[in-house]
C-alpha positions in Angstrom: -0.4 -37.2 47.7 -1.6 -39.4 44.8 -1.1 -43.2 44.6 -2.8 -46.0 42.6 -3.0 -48.5 45.4 -4.8 -48.8 48.8 -1.9 -46.9 50.5 -1.5 -48.9 53.8 0.8 -51.6 52.3 2.9 -49.2 50.3 5.9 -48.6 52.7 7.3 -45.6 50.9 4.0 -43.8 50.8 3.2 -44.5 54.4 6.7 -43.4 55.6 6.7 -40.2 53.6 3.1 -39.2 54.5 3.8 -39.9 58.2 7.1 -38.0 58.2 5.5 -34.9 56.6 2.6 -35.1 59.0 5.0 -35.2 61.9 6.8 -32.2 60.4 3.6 -30.2 60.7 2.0 -30.6 57.3 -1.6 -31.6 56.8 -1.3 -34.7 54.6 -4.1 -36.4 52.5 -3.2 -39.4 50.4 -5.6 -40.1 47.6 -5.4 -43.8 46.7 -7.6 -46.6 45.2 -10.3 -48.6 46.8 -10.3 -52.4 47.0 -12.4 -54.9 48.8 -13.8 -53.7 52.1 -11.2 -50.9 52.5 -13.0 -47.8 53.9 -13.3 -44.9 51.5 -11.8 -42.6 54.1 -9.5 -43.4 56.9 -7.2 -41.8 59.4 -3.8 -43.6 59.4 -0.6 -42.8 61.2 -1.3 -39.1 61.4 -2.5 -38.5 57.9 -5.8 -38.9 56.0 -6.5 -41.5 53.3 -9.2 -41.0 50.7 -9.8 -43.8 48.3 -11.5 -43.5 44.9 -12.5 -46.2 42.5 -10.8 -49.6 42.1 -7.1 -50.3 41.3 -6.5 -48.7 37.8 -5.4 -52.0 36.2 -7.1 -54.8 38.1 -10.3 -52.8 38.1 -10.7 -53.4 34.3 -12.2 -56.9 34.2 -12.5 -57.1 30.4 -9.6 -59.6 29.8 -10.3 -59.6 26.1 -9.1 -56.0 25.7 -5.5 -55.5 24.7 -3.2 -54.8 27.7 -2.3 -51.2 26.6 -6.0 -50.4 26.3 -6.8 -51.9 29.7 -4.0 -49.7 31.2 -5.3 -46.6 29.5 -8.9 -47.2 30.5 -8.0 -48.1 34.1 -5.8 -45.1 34.6 -8.3 -42.7 32.9 -11.1 -44.0 35.2 -9.0 -43.7 38.3 -7.5 -40.4 37.3 -10.8 -38.8 36.6 -12.1 -40.0 40.0 -9.0 -38.7 41.7 -9.2 -35.3 40.0 -12.9 -34.9 40.9 -12.2 -35.8 44.5 -9.2 -33.4 44.8 -10.1 -30.5 42.6 -11.7 -28.5 45.5 -9.0 -29.1 48.0 -6.6 -26.3 47.0 -3.4 -28.0 48.4 -0.1 -26.2 48.7 1.7 -29.2 47.0 0.6 -32.2 45.0 2.8 -35.2 45.4 2.7 -37.8 42.6 3.8 -41.2 43.7 5.1 -42.8 40.5 4.5 -41.9 36.9 0.8 -43.0 36.5 -0.3 -40.4 39.0 1.7 -37.5 37.7 -1.0 -36.2 35.2 -3.7 -35.9 37.8 -1.3 -34.4 40.4 -0.2 -31.9 37.8 -3.8 -31.1 36.8 -4.9 -30.5 40.4 -1.9 -28.4 41.1 -2.4 -26.3 37.9 -6.0 -25.7 38.9 -5.2 -24.5 42.4 -1.7 -23.0 41.9 0.0 -25.7 43.9 3.6 -27.0 43.7 4.2 -30.4 42.1 6.5 -33.1 43.6 7.2 -36.1 41.3 8.3 -39.1 43.3 9.7 -41.8 40.9 9.6 -45.0 42.9 11.3 -46.7 40.1 12.3 -46.2 36.4 8.7 -46.8 35.4 9.2 -46.6 31.7 11.6 -49.6 31.9 9.4 -52.0 33.9 9.9 -55.4 32.2 6.3 -56.6 32.4 5.0 -53.6 30.4 4.8 -54.1 26.7 6.6 -51.8 24.2 3.5 -49.7 23.4 2.7 -49.1 27.1 6.4 -48.2 27.8 6.4 -45.8 24.9 3.3 -44.1 26.0 4.6 -43.7 29.6 7.9 -42.4 28.3 6.1 -39.7 26.3 4.1 -38.8 29.4 7.2 -38.5 31.6 8.9 -36.4 29.0 6.0 -34.0 28.8 5.5 -33.6 32.6 8.8 -34.2 34.5 10.1 -30.8 33.6 6.9 -29.2 34.9 7.4 -30.6 38.4 8.8 -28.2 41.0 10.8 -31.0 42.6 11.7 -34.5 41.5 12.8 -37.2 43.9 13.6 -40.9 43.4 15.0 -44.0 45.2 18.7 -44.1 44.3 21.5 -42.4 42.6 21.5 -44.6 39.5 17.9 -43.8 38.7 18.4 -40.1 39.6 21.3 -40.0 37.0 19.2 -41.8 34.4 16.3 -39.4 34.8 18.5 -36.3 34.6 20.3 -37.6 31.5 17.2 -38.8 29.7 15.1 -35.6 30.2 17.7 -32.9 30.8 16.3 -32.0 34.1 18.2 -31.2 37.4 19.4 -34.3 39.2 16.5 -35.5 41.4 16.8 -35.7 45.1 17.4 -39.2 46.5 15.2 -40.5 49.3 16.1 -44.2 49.7 13.6 -46.9 50.7 15.1 -47.4 54.2 12.8 -48.8 56.9 11.6 -47.2 60.0 13.0 -48.6 63.2 11.2 -46.6 66.0 11.2 -49.7 68.3 15.0 -50.2 67.8 16.8 -52.8 65.8 15.2 -56.3 66.1 16.6 -59.2 68.0 17.4 -62.3 66.0 16.9 -64.6 69.0 13.3 -63.4 69.5 12.2 -63.5 65.9 8.9 -65.4 65.3 9.9 -66.4 61.7 11.3 -69.9 62.4 8.4 -70.8 64.7 6.0 -69.8 62.0 7.8 -72.0 59.5 8.2 -74.9 62.0 12.0 -74.7 61.9 14.4 -75.0 64.8 17.5 -72.7 65.1 19.9 -75.1 63.4 19.1 -75.1 59.6 20.6 -72.2 57.7 17.7 -70.1 56.5 17.6 -67.9 53.4 14.7 -65.5 53.1 13.0 -63.8 50.2 10.3 -61.4 51.2 8.0 -59.4 49.0 6.0 -60.1 45.9 6.4 -63.3 43.9 6.6 -61.7 40.5 8.2 -62.6 37.1 11.7 -61.1 36.6 12.8 -61.5 40.2 14.8 -64.7 39.7 12.8 -66.7 42.1 12.8 -69.8 40.0 16.6 -69.6 39.9 16.7 -69.2 43.6 14.7 -72.4 44.2 17.0 -74.4 41.9 20.1 -72.8 43.6 18.9 -74.0 47.0 19.0 -77.5 45.7 22.7 -77.0 45.0 23.5 -75.8 48.5 24.7 -78.2 51.2 21.8 -77.8 53.6 20.2 -74.4 53.3 16.5 -73.9 53.7 14.6 -71.2 51.8 11.6 -69.2 53.0 9.3 -67.1 50.7 7.4 -64.6 52.8 4.8 -62.7 50.8 2.4 -63.4 48.0 2.1 -63.2 44.2 1.2 -65.0 41.0 4.3 -67.2 40.9 3.4 -69.0 44.2 2.0 -72.2 42.5 4.9 -72.4 40.1 7.4 -72.0 42.9 5.7 -74.7 45.0 5.7 -77.1 42.0 9.4 -76.3 41.2 10.4 -77.1 44.8 8.6 -80.5 44.6 10.2 -81.2 41.2 13.7 -80.4 42.5 13.1 -82.8 45.5 13.5 -80.0 48.1 9.9 -79.4 49.1 11.0 -80.0 52.7 13.6 -77.2 52.4 11.4 -74.6 50.7 8.8 -72.9 52.9 6.0 -70.5 52.0 4.3 -68.1 54.4 2.1 -65.1 54.0 3.4 -61.5 54.3 3.1 -59.8 57.7 2.0 -56.2 58.7 4.7 -53.6 58.2 5.0 -53.0 61.9 6.0 -56.7 62.4 8.2 -57.1 59.3 11.6 -56.5 60.7 11.0 -58.8 63.6 10.2 -61.6 61.3 13.0 -60.8 58.9 15.6 -61.0 61.7 15.0 -64.8 62.0 16.8 -65.5 58.7 20.5 -66.1 58.2 20.6 -64.6 54.8 18.3 -62.3 52.8 18.2 -62.9 49.0 17.6 -60.5 46.1 18.0 -62.6 42.9 16.5 -60.1 40.5 17.2 -60.7 36.8 18.2 -58.0 34.3 15.0 -58.2 32.4 14.9 -54.4 32.0 16.8 -51.3 33.0 14.4 -50.8 36.0 15.4 -54.2 37.4 19.1 -53.6 36.7 19.1 -50.2 38.6 17.0 -51.5 41.4 17.5 -50.9 45.1 14.3 -52.6 46.5 12.9 -52.1 50.0 14.1 -55.5 51.0 17.7 -54.6 50.6 17.5 -52.1 53.5 15.0 -54.2 55.5 17.4 -57.2 55.5 20.2 -55.0 56.7 18.3 -53.1 59.4 17.0 -56.5 60.6 20.6 -57.6 61.0 20.5 -60.1 58.1 23.4 -60.5 55.7 22.4 -60.2 52.0 23.1 -62.0 48.8 22.0 -60.2 45.6 22.4 -59.8 41.9 25.6 -58.1 40.7 23.8 -54.8 39.8 25.1 -51.3 40.4 23.0 -50.3 43.4 23.1 -53.7 45.0 26.9 -53.9 44.6 27.2 -50.4 46.1 25.4 -51.4 49.3 26.2 -55.2 49.6 29.9 -55.1 48.6 30.6 -51.5 49.5 29.5 -52.0 53.1 30.6 -55.6 53.4 27.0 -56.9 54.0 27.3 -60.1 52.0 27.9 -61.4 48.5 26.8 -60.6 45.0 26.3 -63.1 42.1 25.4 -63.4 38.4 21.6 -63.9 38.7 21.6 -66.2 35.7 24.0 -68.7 37.4 22.3 -71.0 39.9 25.8 -72.2 40.8 26.9 -68.7 41.7 23.8 -68.1 43.7 24.3 -71.3 45.7 28.0 -70.6 46.2 27.2 -67.1 47.5 24.8 -68.6 50.0 27.1 -71.4 51.2 30.0 -69.0 51.5 28.1 -67.4 54.3 26.0 -70.1 56.0 28.7 -72.8 55.8 31.5 -70.7 57.3 30.5 -69.6 60.8 33.5 -67.2 61.1 32.6 -65.5 57.9 28.9 -65.3 58.8 29.8 -63.7 62.1 32.1 -61.2 60.4 29.4 -60.2 57.9 26.8 -59.9 60.7 29.1 -57.5 62.5 29.3 -55.4 59.3 25.5 -55.5 59.0 25.1 -54.4 62.6 27.5 -51.5 62.1 25.7 -50.4 58.9 22.1 -50.8 60.1 21.7 -47.5 62.0 22.8 -45.6 58.9 20.2 -47.4 56.8 17.1 -46.5 58.7 14.5 -44.0 57.7 15.8 -41.2 59.9 18.3 -39.8 57.4 15.9 -40.1 54.5 13.2 -38.4 56.4 15.4 -35.3 56.8 16.0 -35.2 53.0 12.2 -35.4 52.4 11.3 -32.7 54.9 14.1 -30.4 53.6 12.8 -30.9 50.1 9.3 -29.7 51.2 10.8 -26.8 53.1 12.6 -25.7 49.9 9.2 -25.5 48.1 8.3 -22.5 50.3 10.7 -20.4 48.3 9.4 -21.5 44.9 7.7 -18.6 43.0 
């Protein structure tokens, strides 16, 4: 497997590598080195090998245009990854997201291996990428997606878009559902509120993950100011942290907006369970955002937490289709606030939605997705 991060915090990579290892495959994940991360590490039944720094953050020359920094960073990481893997002779090379597909394809071509392309998102439509970078990645995807023996992605909307765009067979769908080996978490025993210094009474809305542009987090803070008494917790990290803190102070709700660091994956669901509502206020800043089904959607549900989210296709399918909460126009702070209050200010409705979430949770764990993944690899054995 190839991935351009340090591996251990990438939930999809960890789940897939662990599942394939348990299915009897010898799995090596080739990632990037950062900080004091060891260059080689055994982790959850598979092996991690790290080469070079993060492809983008490793290029310190801020004066270079962003497209050139992307190109230089990826070339440097790709060459290091190719040199590390060229003597391995694997049976399959698994590319996690588009930037790793060229090196996975090259290593596979050298050793006669199969290629699995795992599109974690619609990479060519990521909003933060400039037009030249998106164009370059789209050309790359067009050149290589048809050369992969199997293509997989995270939801039906992106699978359909990839099939339509490149005239390839519809990719398999392996959703980003969380593992729940220890069983579904207990809301009453969640450590989240204690960490925030909150008692059990205030209604608590949670956003977990990266604090990045395009995720509607500024709108979410202003929406909380419109709710009757809801508190908001941001659990994670990211470049918008100072801006969100300042926005909460300016809105006069600094006492109702809480910030706390992310937690290890093994503890995540236990913390998530302490919220009353999980929020996904992503904005339609690009097709990738519009077609999103982020990890947190399923993490909220498996933790027993009702969800409010943007009125986008995959979010509507899960949230409204399964009765797990409310959707809203992410550009309307009034609608976001109304969706939150419709749950937290109506005990009977909140209880009803919690029952729906509890009923859906067992179906939204990793177990079913693991079977799709293992079957996909089993099907490679018959590829000539």
